[in-house]
LUMMAR-836335 format. One line per 4 residues: number of its first residue (from 1); their letters; for each residue x, y, z of N, C-alpha, C. Coordinates in steps of 0.02 Angstrom, whole numbers, plus 50000, padded with zeros to 5 digits. Layout:
N
NUM	a	X/Y/Z/X/Y/Z/X/Y/Z ~ ...
//
This chain:
319
1	mkfs	50028/49950/50001/49997/49996/49999/50062/50070/50008 ~ 50013/50097/49963/50038/50160/49940/50059/50220/49978 ~ 50086/50265/50054/50058/50296/50070/49993/50346/50070 ~ 50005/50371/49996/49926/50409/49943/49860/50362/49950
5	eaie	49858/50309/49960/49815/50239/49949/49779/50280/50016 ~ 49826/50245/50080/49803/50272/50145/49765/50313/50174 ~ 49798/50382/50130/49783/50455/50154/49719/50438/50126 ~ 49682/50414/50070/49596/50426/50034/49571/50396/50088
9	lyva	49603/50321/50126/49537/50287/50155/49517/50307/50222 ~ 49599/50357/50247/49585/50391/50317/49538/50452/50300 ~ 49567/50487/50237/49493/50544/50258/49428/50510/50265 ~ 49416/50461/50176/49342/50428/50206/49331/50413/50222
13	dmrr	49347/50387/50291/49338/50363/50364/49332/50430/50393 ~ 49371/50475/50413/49368/50521/50458/49277/50565/50421 ~ 49273/50560/50352/49205/50594/50326/49159/50563/50350 ~ 49186/50495/50371/49112/50451/50375/49078/50447/50447
17	ygri	49126/50468/50483/49123/50454/50566/49121/50520/50601 ~ 49133/50558/50546/49095/50655/50576/49152/50646/50608 ~ 49205/50657/50596/49285/50698/50625/49302/50736/50587 ~ 49296/50741/50519/49311/50783/50457/49234/50808/50439
21	nsdr	49236/50875/50442/49170/50895/50444/49153/50955/50391 ~ 49206/50986/50356/49218/51031/50306/49273/51024/50274 ~ 49265/51060/50202/49316/51063/50157/49382/51086/50193 ~ 49370/51136/50206/49426/51167/50240/49461/51131/50285
25	telg	49428/51107/50315/49476/51028/50364/49507/51011/50338 ~ 49479/50994/50274/49477/50920/50261/49564/50951/50228 ~ 49548/50993/50186/49631/51033/50157/49682/51042/50222 ~ 49652/51046/50271/49724/51068/50328/49749/50982/50324
29	yrdr	49697/50922/50349/49721/50868/50360/49781/50840/50303 ~ 49755/50864/50219/49781/50838/50186/49851/50861/50174 ~ 49846/50933/50186/49905/50964/50164/49963/50915/50236 ~ 49949/50912/50287/50003/50887/50333/50019/50819/50310
33	lnkh	49965/50783/50291/49990/50693/50288/50018/50708/50203 ~ 49998/50736/50165/50056/50738/50099/50128/50779/50107 ~ 50123/50830/50150/50196/50799/50148/50232/50757/50206 ~ 50210/50715/50248/50250/50643/50284/50254/50605/50215
37	gadm	50207/50627/50173/50211/50563/50132/50278/50569/50084 ~ 50286/50638/50074/50330/50669/50036/50389/50635/50062 ~ 50386/50666/50122/50449/50652/50163/50473/50578/50173 ~ 50424/50544/50167/50420/50469/50155/50431/50447/50082
41	rnrd	50444/50483/50030/50423/50484/49972/50382/50405/49950 ~ 50298/50443/49972/50254/50389/49977/50267/50322/49983 ~ 50317/50294/50015/50321/50253/50047/50279/50175/50080 ~ 50270/50128/50088/50218/50087/50107/50182/50125/50213
45	prtt	50140/50127/50222/50156/50176/50299/50136/50135/50346 ~ 50164/50033/50328/50205/50014/50375/50271/50010/50376 ~ 50295/50051/50337/50362/50051/50370/50390/50113/50401 ~ 50338/50167/50417/50383/50244/50456/50392/50222/50515
49	grnd	50451/50246/50527/50468/50248/50611/50452/50319/50647 ~ 50486/50352/50669/50471/50407/50732/50499/50427/50673 ~ 50595/50428/50655/50636/50483/50624/50606/50529/50581 ~ 50541/50466/50535/50517/50484/50495/50458/50553/50523
53	vkrt	50427/50549/50566/50378/50584/50591/50394/50651/50622 ~ 50493/50630/50652/50524/50680/50656/50545/50723/50611 ~ 50539/50703/50560/50538/50727/50489/50520/50786/50476 ~ 50464/50762/50469/50413/50807/50426/50387/50856/50482
57	lsrw	50386/50847/50556/50388/50878/50594/50425/50958/50619 ~ 50469/50928/50577/50551/50993/50573/50503/51030/50534 ~ 50443/51031/50477/50435/51073/50425/50415/51134/50443 ~ 50392/51128/50499/50357/51200/50555/50404/51226/50599
61	phpn	50430/51270/50592/50482/51305/50647/50431/51343/50711 ~ 50366/51329/50705/50344/51360/50764/50316/51295/50807 ~ 50338/51314/50861/50278/51226/50902/50212/51249/50905 ~ 50182/51274/50893/50118/51288/50915/50073/51245/50831
65	tqra	50117/51245/50775/50112/51246/50726/50114/51146/50721 ~ 50156/51129/50790/50173/51067/50757/50158/51061/50809 ~ 50121/51057/50858/50071/51028/50886/50015/51027/50838 ~ 50006/51080/50800/49943/51035/50761/49961/50986/50712
69	ahai	50038/50988/50685/50020/50921/50643/50019/50840/50675 ~ 50082/50856/50753/50080/50831/50766/50022/50785/50771 ~ 49964/50831/50787/49889/50805/50815/49877/50748/50788 ~ 49861/50787/50694/49824/50741/50609/49872/50678/50638
73	lisf	49956/50663/50634/49988/50615/50623/49984/50561/50657 ~ 49943/50588/50736/49925/50532/50773/49873/50501/50759 ~ 49822/50534/50744/49761/50520/50711/49785/50472/50693 ~ 49805/50509/50610/49803/50438/50541/49843/50376/50564
77	ydws	49885/50369/50609/49914/50317/50628/49864/50287/50684 ~ 49838/50293/50721/49781/50280/50746/49732/50254/50723 ~ 49713/50268/50658/49654/50242/50618/49723/50186/50605 ~ 49767/50169/50579/49794/50152/50535/49812/50078/50585
81	meeg	49807/50073/50646/49802/50034/50707/49742/50006/50713 ~ 49696/50048/50719/49633/50022/50698/49587/49996/50671 ~ 49637/49973/50593/49640/49956/50528/49655/49892/50516 ~ 49715/49890/50576/49752/49842/50563/49814/49828/50508
85	irkd	49814/49892/50521/49873/49918/50431/49978/49909/50476 ~ 49944/49946/50539/50005/49921/50575/49999/49929/50661 ~ 50054/49909/50697/50028/49877/50781/50066/49931/50811 ~ 50079/49986/50785/50127/50033/50860/50090/50088/50810
89	npar	50083/50157/50833/50102/50200/50819/50176/50276/50821 ~ 50194/50261/50794/50249/50313/50784/50267/50385/50802 ~ 50196/50408/50796/50213/50483/50809/50174/50484/50896 ~ 50167/50431/50926/50158/50447/50997/50221/50440/51037
93	qvrk	50267/50415/50972/50342/50389/51010/50393/50446/50993 ~ 50338/50507/50985/50377/50572/50965/50368/50661/51038 ~ 50404/50648/51072/50374/50704/51119/50340/50793/51065 ~ 50288/50771/51095/50230/50844/51065/50293/50921/51077
97	arkr	50286/50959/51038/50319/51012/51065/50283/51061/51116 ~ 50324/51092/51165/50300/51156/51189/50240/51197/51179 ~ 50189/51204/51216/50159/51267/51156/50166/51327/51176 ~ 50165/51381/51141/50178/51430/51164/50104/51483/51136
101	essv	50132/51528/51231/50069/51556/51232/50059/51591/51162 ~ 49977/51594/51121/49999/51664/51065/49981/51732/51102 ~ 50020/51735/51050/49971/51839/51073/49941/51859/51024 ~ 49855/51899/51065/49794/51891/50989/49803/51975/51000
105	yrlt	49793/52028/50958/49772/52089/50980/49682/52096/51007 ~ 49681/52136/51049/49614/52139/51069/49608/52230/51064 ~ 49559/52219/51035/49524/52262/50997/49471/52300/51050 ~ 49492/52374/51085/49458/52394/51142/49382/52418/51128
109	rqev	49348/52444/51140/49277/52461/51125/49267/52541/51077 ~ 49337/52574/51103/49336/52624/51059/49375/52618/50995 ~ 49405/52576/51018/49437/52529/50945/49374/52518/50863 ~ 49333/52454/50902/49272/52443/50896/49235/52490/50842
113	valm	49231/52545/50875/49173/52596/50869/49196/52629/50824 ~ 49260/52679/50819/49308/52703/50775/49316/52651/50707 ~ 49308/52589/50702/49295/52544/50654/49219/52545/50606 ~ 49191/52543/50668/49100/52552/50623/49099/52625/50578
117	dacr	49147/52667/50634/49137/52730/50612/49169/52758/50542 ~ 49224/52725/50532/49271/52732/50465/49232/52699/50417 ~ 49187/52657/50386/49189/52633/50330/49130/52689/50278 ~ 49139/52687/50248/49096/52717/50207/49058/52703/50132
121	tare	49051/52630/50136/49021/52599/50076/48979/52549/50102 ~ 48902/52504/50089/48886/52482/50137/48898/52414/50120 ~ 48950/52399/50077/48993/52335/50083/49034/52332/50149 ~ 49057/52386/50165/49100/52397/50220/49071/52367/50281
125	rriv	49007/52429/50276/48988/52394/50336/48956/52335/50365 ~ 48932/52298/50306/48895/52227/50329/48951/52204/50326 ~ 49042/52207/50316/49096/52158/50325/49104/52187/50394 ~ 49119/52235/50428/49139/52237/50484/49065/52255/50553
129	ilgv	49035/52272/50516/48959/52244/50574/48952/52202/50592 ~ 48967/52133/50534/48924/52068/50557/48997/52026/50590 ~ 49052/52067/50565/49114/52044/50603/49121/52055/50692 ~ 49096/52112/50708/49100/52142/50756/49028/52143/50794
133	cvga	48980/52122/50773/48917/52126/50809/48867/52048/50785 ~ 48917/52013/50766/48890/51941/50735/48922/51888/50763 ~ 48996/51910/50775/49038/51870/50775/49055/51814/50737 ~ 49065/51835/50634/49050/51776/50590/49122/51764/50568
137	rnqe	49163/51724/50557/49218/51712/50527/49210/51693/50474 ~ 49247/51716/50436/49280/51754/50370/49247/51699/50292 ~ 49237/51620/50317/49196/51589/50289/49150/51573/50294 ~ 49085/51616/50346/49030/51630/50367/49027/51686/50339
141	lrgl	49062/51741/50340/49021/51811/50308/49053/51805/50226 ~ 49055/51746/50197/49052/51737/50126/48996/51685/50094 ~ 48990/51666/50155/48940/51608/50147/48848/51650/50161 ~ 48856/51691/50184/48778/51737/50230/48746/51750/50149
145	rgeh	48675/51750/50165/48618/51753/50086/48566/51757/50116 ~ 48535/51815/50083/48481/51826/50143/48432/51785/50160 ~ 48442/51747/50158/48376/51683/50191/48402/51656/50267 ~ 48478/51689/50268/48531/51715/50343/48475/51759/50389
149	fqre	48463/51790/50359/48418/51865/50376/48322/51853/50376 ~ 48303/51786/50354/48232/51808/50359/48192/51800/50448 ~ 48241/51762/50489/48205/51788/50528/48219/51844/50564 ~ 48159/51914/50607/48172/51932/50630/48221/51953/50696
153	gyvw	48276/51995/50700/48298/52021/50770/48345/51925/50766 ~ 48369/51909/50716/48427/51849/50706/48473/51849/50677 ~ 48501/51823/50649/48553/51819/50605/48563/51744/50609 ~ 48567/51697/50548/48557/51590/50545/48648/51594/50530
157	ispd	48662/51581/50586/48733/51554/50552/48683/51472/50492 ~ 48685/51456/50449/48679/51390/50429/48714/51336/50459 ~ 48702/51250/50446/48755/51206/50451/48809/51219/50395 ~ 48776/51242/50335/48809/51239/50284/48881/51270/50282
161	iakg	48893/51342/50313/48939/51385/50312/48949/51376/50393 ~ 48939/51361/50421/48977/51366/50501/49025/51302/50513 ~ 49088/51332/50538/49125/51262/50533/49113/51229/50578 ~ 49118/51162/50573/49123/51086/50588/49032/51086/50577
165	krer	49004/51109/50531/48935/51129/50537/48897/51129/50623 ~ 48912/51169/50639/48875/51190/50717/48815/51243/50695 ~ 48764/51248/50687/48707/51265/50654/48699/51344/50728 ~ 48707/51404/50743/48678/51441/50793/48622/51498/50742
169	wvpv	48602/51522/50794/48551/51562/50782/48593/51665/50814 ~ 48601/51687/50784/48631/51753/50836/48591/51800/50840 ~ 48597/51836/50913/48545/51863/50902/48572/51950/50870 ~ 48519/51977/50861/48565/52071/50833/48574/52124/50892
173	liea	48620/52133/50885/48638/52198/50904/48614/52277/50902 ~ 48615/52311/50931/48557/52369/50919/48613/52423/50867 ~ 48686/52376/50866/48737/52425/50822/48768/52398/50764 ~ 48685/52339/50750/48669/52318/50700/48639/52287/50651
177	ldvv	48580/52323/50663/48509/52342/50675/48486/52358/50593 ~ 48534/52416/50567/48527/52471/50526/48542/52428/50469 ~ 48605/52406/50491/48638/52364/50418/48580/52277/50409 ~ 48566/52230/50450/48529/52186/50448/48473/52210/50439
181	gdir	48437/52261/50452/48378/52314/50408/48388/52328/50340 ~ 48460/52325/50312/48454/52335/50247/48457/52280/50195 ~ 48482/52224/50237/48488/52159/50196/48432/52142/50195 ~ 48404/52129/50246/48325/52103/50248/48272/52148/50187
185	agva	48288/52180/50159/48245/52226/50118/48264/52238/50061 ~ 48351/52208/50047/48380/52235/49974/48396/52180/49933 ~ 48407/52120/50003/48453/52031/49963/48402/51992/49970 ~ 48420/51948/49909/48336/51911/49895/48392/51840/49921
189	pddy	48315/51798/49931/48351/51759/49992/48422/51710/49955 ~ 48409/51711/49899/48451/51669/49857/48550/51715/49853 ~ 48539/51757/49853/48568/51802/49840/48619/51823/49889 ~ 48700/51839/49906/48736/51839/49928/48759/51898/49970
193	vipa	48747/51906/50028/48754/51953/50069/48817/52013/50049 ~ 48864/51986/50049/48938/52023/50029/48954/51980/49953 ~ 48941/51990/49894/48938/51966/49832/49008/51982/49825 ~ 49016/51942/49744/49071/51954/49712/49093/51991/49666
197	rrpn	49141/52056/49665/49129/52093/49615/49187/52111/49582 ~ 49179/52134/49522/49237/52164/49492/49224/52238/49443 ~ 49293/52272/49439/49329/52331/49420/49295/52356/49349 ~ 49284/52393/49349/49239/52413/49270/49279/52454/49231
201	nppw	49346/52476/49272/49364/52515/49210/49455/52507/49250 ~ 49489/52452/49256/49551/52429/49278/49593/52468/49223 ~ 49657/52482/49249/49651/52471/49332/49662/52492/49362 ~ 49603/52581/49351/49571/52617/49389/49536/52575/49456
205	ntsw	49524/52537/49443/49446/52523/49480/49438/52589/49514 ~ 49416/52608/49498/49351/52672/49530/49268/52642/49532 ~ 49263/52614/49492/49163/52582/49481/49195/52513/49493 ~ 49142/52491/49526/49130/52399/49532/49076/52379/49480
209	reyp	49050/52311/49489/49000/52264/49465/49026/52216/49497 ~ 48953/52204/49522/48949/52146/49599/48881/52127/49541 ~ 48910/52027/49589/48864/51978/49554/48842/51959/49614 ~ 48787/51970/49626/48742/51931/49698/48748/51845/49707
213	drps	48765/51829/49649/48746/51756/49618/48825/51722/49652 ~ 48885/51745/49672/48929/51755/49686/48961/51751/49715 ~ 48973/51728/49795/49006/51739/49863/49054/51764/49823 ~ 49087/51815/49895/49164/51868/49875/49214/51813/49912
217	saqa	49254/51839/49908/49350/51801/49864/49373/51801/49967 ~ 49382/51752/50012/49425/51789/50079/49475/51849/50062 ~ 49513/51848/50000/49565/51884/50016/49541/51973/50026 ~ 49482/51961/49961/49436/52005/49971/49424/52060/49995
221	iwrs	49405/52028/50061/49352/52040/50139/49411/52054/50183 ~ 49492/52013/50172/49535/52034/50205/49572/52114/50191 ~ 49575/52121/50126/49579/52208/50100/49527/52253/50156 ~ 49473/52257/50134/49441/52270/50157/49417/52294/50232
225	vaev	49447/52232/50257/49430/52265/50332/49509/52293/50349 ~ 49564/52271/50324/49614/52301/50340/49620/52386/50298 ~ 49588/52407/50216/49565/52459/50253/49531/52509/50271 ~ 49493/52495/50304/49445/52514/50365/49496/52532/50418
229	alra	49534/52488/50437/49578/52485/50518/49613/52538/50491 ~ 49671/52556/50431/49717/52600/50416/49669/52671/50451 ~ 49602/52676/50394/49549/52750/50391/49548/52753/50464 ~ 49517/52698/50515/49502/52703/50583/49569/52735/50613
233	giaa	49640/52727/50606/49673/52751/50662/49728/52652/50689 ~ 49690/52624/50670/49713/52592/50713/49795/52558/50688 ~ 49850/52560/50720/49897/52569/50708/49913/52442/50688 ~ 49875/52411/50730/49884/52346/50743/49842/52331/50642
237	hvhp	49885/52264/50632/49870/52227/50565/49804/52206/50605 ~ 49750/52232/50583/49682/52204/50592/49630/52154/50517 ~ 49622/52112/50531/49610/52048/50478/49538/52022/50496 ~ 49498/51992/50484/49422/51975/50498/49430/51949/50535
241	hllr	49438/51877/50559/49446/51858/50623/49453/51876/50698 ~ 49482/51943/50676/49500/52006/50734/49461/52024/50754 ~ 49403/52042/50718/49320/52068/50734/49287/52007/50756 ~ 49300/51960/50738/49274/51892/50796/49307/51910/50836
245	hayg	49347/51925/50856/49384/51914/50929/49339/51941/50963 ~ 49365/52030/50934/49330/52079/50982/49260/52049/50996 ~ 49209/52021/50969/49137/51994/50978/49156/51969/51033 ~ 49193/51911/51015/49199/51861/51094/49221/51903/51153
249	dhva	49269/51923/51140/49297/51973/51197/49247/52000/51242 ~ 49214/52026/51200/49164/52068/51264/49115/52065/51274 ~ 49085/51997/51216/49005/51979/51225/49010/51944/51289 ~ 49065/51906/51307/49101/51851/51341/49089/51885/51407
253	khag	49096/51934/51409/49134/51980/51470/49065/52020/51497 ~ 49020/52007/51476/48952/52060/51466/48875/51975/51473 ~ 48901/51948/51446/48848/51883/51455/48859/51809/51477 ~ 48942/51816/51493/48972/51751/51517/48986/51705/51472
257	lraa	49027/51657/51479/49036/51595/51454/49002/51563/51394 ~ 48962/51550/51432/48905/51494/51405/48884/51506/51361 ~ 48844/51566/51358/48810/51612/51327/48867/51639/51257 ~ 48932/51656/51289/48977/51660/51213/49012/51616/51182
261	qall	48998/51531/51220/49011/51490/51194/48959/51467/51108 ~ 48897/51479/51156/48831/51464/51096/48846/51522/51027 ~ 48844/51560/51073/48870/51622/50993/48916/51639/50956 ~ 48984/51608/50987/49019/51604/50962/49030/51540/50891
265	ghas	48991/51503/50925/48966/51443/50871/49025/51379/50915 ~ 49080/51400/50955/49135/51327/50985/49089/51274/51022 ~ 49161/51216/51001/49108/51146/51023/49131/51148/51058 ~ 49176/51164/51128/49205/51184/51189/49193/51232/51214
269	vdtt	49200/51223/51271/49203/51284/51323/49266/51322/51337 ~ 49294/51254/51333/49385/51272/51341/49401/51308/51267 ~ 49388/51308/51225/49402/51379/51183/49386/51420/51188 ~ 49314/51433/51207/49301/51498/51213/49318/51545/51296
273	asty	49348/51488/51359/49387/51524/51384/49459/51528/51375 ~ 49494/51500/51362/49561/51508/51346/49564/51583/51297 ~ 49528/51571/51240/49533/51626/51196/49503/51695/51208 ~ 49463/51703/51243/49424/51754/51262/49416/51785/51359
277	vekp	49416/51766/51388/49398/51764/51462/49450/51755/51494 ~ 49511/51708/51483/49570/51691/51514/49606/51760/51555 ~ 49636/51820/51516/49634/51874/51542/49592/51906/51532 ~ 49614/51966/51580/49580/52030/51578/49587/52084/51506
281	glde	49538/52079/51476/49530/52141/51426/49557/52207/51436 ~ 49585/52219/51367/49607/52314/51396/49565/52360/51430 ~ 49496/52346/51408/49456/52399/51426/49466/52377/51508 ~ 49467/52309/51520/49445/52302/51617/49522/52334/51634
285	lsis	49581/52315/51614/49648/52345/51621/49635/52417/51677 ~ 49573/52448/51612/49622/52540/51600/49584/52534/51634 ~ 49521/52496/51680/49463/52553/51745/49480/52503/51796 ~ 49523/52451/51811/49550/52428/51844/49600/52465/51884
289	vhgf	49645/52544/51849/49707/52572/51862/49668/52645/51854 ~ 49599/52665/51852/49590/52698/51844/49581/52745/51912 ~ 49620/52793/51916/49628/52867/51977/49694/52823/52004 ~ 49721/52799/51990/49796/52755/52016/49846/52836/51982
293	tyra	49891/52850/52048/49944/52894/52026/49999/52904/52098 ~ 50074/52901/52063/50129/52903/52106/50122/52964/52155 ~ 50082/53020/52124/50093/53088/52160/50043/53086/52213 ~ 50069/53136/52265/49996/53136/52327/49933/53165/52293
297	trgy	49900/53121/52312/49825/53149/52318/49789/53157/52369 ~ 49758/53210/52370/49720/53203/52451/49693/53176/52513 ~ 49718/53137/52551/49701/53109/52612/49758/53046/52594 ~ 49772/53025/52539/49809/52985/52529/49864/52997/52465
301	ppae	49941/52978/52462/49961/52971/52530/49987/53031/52542 ~ 50013/53035/52631/50046/53109/52640/50067/53166/52608 ~ 50087/53223/52593/50088/53282/52569/50173/53266/52561 ~ 50181/53244/52648/50263/53247/52671/50260/53182/52727
305	ppai	50323/53156/52702/50342/53081/52750/50331/53116/52821 ~ 50319/53072/52880/50317/53101/52928/50402/53112/52967 ~ 50409/53149/52996/50467/53186/53032/50502/53132/53073 ~ 50560/53137/53061/50597/53066/53091/50603/53092/53171
309	phka	50578/53093/53237/50607/53091/53313/50679/53093/53309 ~ 50689/53140/53361/50773/53158/53372/50779/53141/53431 ~ 50840/53124/53426/50883/53080/53494/50835/53152/53563 ~ 50854/53177/53532/50871/53252/53596/50794/53266/53637
313	ttgi	50711/53230/53605/50667/53235/53624/50645/53152/53653 ~ 50673/53107/53626/50669/53039/53624/50688/53002/53685 ~ 50774/53000/53670/50824/52999/53675/50821/52914/53660 ~ 50816/52914/53595/50823/52833/53548/50866/52902/53506
317	epv	50924/52817/53465/50950/52862/53391/50910/52811/53361 ~ 50923/52875/53295/50850/52856/53234/50896/52794/53197 ~ 50846/52756/53168/50876/52711/53138/50884/52725/53063
//
């Protein structure tokens, strides 16, 4: 058996068992496994050793990326054992990389408001508002159609566009009322809310033609968010998923962990906790030190330090 044949059988079984539920996840699995197969020169998976696994993992210098690839290799070789292809799992014989804490830029409420105010077109408003007020992922933004807004007061994230096919209903926040109302009134059920578009006059690109029957590309949404952030005066690199982080960060503080988990569509509450509420946000940190100063204030601390008693009056040498 060639390694490429084993990959096809593995992916088919993972689809059947519900372990892989989206094309995007499948692409990620295939990418790691194909790289491993290339390192093995497409040999029989029964001949793999721990050194082959270590060689593949060395492709990724960042430990967190190594851990993700390592988990896929462990799953693949566990499946190989269950299918009787081999008797051991070489990936489990390799030590996992130590997880490195990732740094996520957190948008404050003022920065979120600045983003919303910096939108100039209806398209930009839809992208930003649906990101910070609905918590939609990039793939969900691209997949939203008029039918997802038919229930008044809610945005429906249907299984066909949600990660892991986890359907959810998200209540419409006050800031999103106008945008959602505009979508309900002007977008047909089968049309895309953020459609694909092409310039009418390249290379100047001063006017655009939209195609409601086709979704926008991921790159176009990235560019729109970056342009709005630059206009809003935010120095950090702002991307679509950072809008979702802003929604989760502030909603988790307001509504609690369980509500945030359901609104974000996370499979595990640990994901919500570790990403959004494990550390205080910038707004909380600002409030916690509000009013603190090292300089003298009325009542505390004293304007001048107390005088040290002299030996002549106390008979005690000052320390």
